[in-house]
GUVEXGU-887819 format. One record per atom (N, C-alpha, C): x, z, y; residue in three letters. Coordinates in steps of 0.2 Angstrom, whole numbers, plus 5000, padded with zeros to 4 digits. Each point is the difference from the previous one (the first is absolute). Layout:
XZYALA
...
END
This chain:
478552154916MET
500450065000MET
499450064998MET
499449995003VAL
499450055000VAL
499950004993VAL
499849954995TRP
499950004993TRP
500550034997TRP
500649985001ALA
500650034997ALA
500050095000ALA
499850025007VAL
500050085000VAL
499450024996VAL
499349975000VAL
499550024997VAL
500250004993VAL
500449954997ALA
500050004994ALA
500550044996ALA
500650025005CYS
500350074998CYS
499850065000CYS
499550025006VAL
499850054999VAL
499450004994VAL
499749954999VAL
499650014994VAL
500450004994VAL
500549964999TYR
500550024994TYR
500150074999TYR
500250035005PHE
500250084998PHE
499450055000PHE
499549985003VAL
499450045000VAL
499749994992VAL
499749945000TYR
499649994993TYR
500449964995TYR
500649975001GLY
500349974994GLY
500149925001GLY
500449984995PRO
500249935001PRO
499349954998PRO
499850024996VAL
499249974999VAL
499749975005VAL
499850055005VAL
499649995005VAL
500449975006VAL
500750005000ALA
500449955005ALA
500049934999ALA
500049994993VAL
499949944997VAL
499349965001VAL
499550034999ILE
499449985002ILE
499949995008ILE
500350045004LEU
500049985008LEU
500349965001LEU
500649984997GLY
500449955001GLY
499749934999GLY
499650004992GLY
499649944999GLY
499449985004GLY
499750045003LEU
499550005005LEU
500349975007LEU
500650025002PHE
500349975004PHE
500249914998PHE
500250004995ALA
500349944997ALA
499349945001ALA
499550044997VAL
499449965000VAL
499749985005VAL
500050055006SER
499749995007SER
500549945003SER
500650004999PHE
500449965003PHE
500049924997PHE
500050004993ILE
499849944997ILE
499249975002ILE
499650025000VAL
499449995003VAL
500049975007VAL
500350045004GLY
500149965008GLY
500549955001GLY
500550014996PHE
500549944999PHE
499549934998PHE
499850014995GLY
499649944997GLY
499449975005GLY
499750055003LEU
499449985006LEU
500349985006LEU
500650015001ARG
500249975007ARG
500549934997ARG
500250004994ARG
500349944998ARG
499449944999ARG
499450034998ARG
499449965000ARG
499749965006ARG
500150055005ALA
499949995006ALA
500549955004ALA
500549994997GLY
500449945003GLY
500550035004GLY
500350065000HIS
500650045003HIS
500549994997HIS
500750005003SER
500649994997SER
500250064995SER
500449994996VAL
500250064996VAL
500350045003VAL
500450015005ARG
500250045004ARG
499550045004ARG
499449975003CYS
499550035003CYS
499650024996CYS
499949994994SER
499550024995SER
500450074997SER
500750015000ILE
500350064996ILE
499950055007ILE
500249985006TYR
500050055005TYR
499250025002TYR
499549964998GLY
499350035001GLY
499750024995GLY
500349994994ALA
499750054994ALA
500350065001ALA
500650025002VAL
500350065002VAL
499550045003VAL
500049965007GLY
499750045004GLY
499350025000GLY
499749954996GLY
499350014998GLY
499950074995GLY
500350004996VAL
500150054995VAL
500250085005VAL
500549995003LEU
500150065004LEU
499550025004LEU
499749945004ASP
499450015004ASP
499450044997ASP
499849984994LYS
499450034996LYS
500250084997LYS
500750014998SER
500250064997SER
500050055005SER
500249985007VAL
499950065005VAL
499450005004VAL
499549964999ALA
499350005003ALA
499850075002ALA
500050044996GLY
499850074999GLY
500250055005GLY
500749985002PHE
500350035005PHE
499850015007PHE
END
């Protein structure tokens, strides 16, 4: 939800191209986190939850 709000604000302020780039960064971060967790032997469900949590953790680290 945090990323969705940020993407909406970026879309209206800067335009759709920047929002697509932001979404791409989220997707790449999620895929990398998911792959690392699967390689470590976690289940698919655990990998999905961990990847989402990891992306959100790193994206709000500055607050």
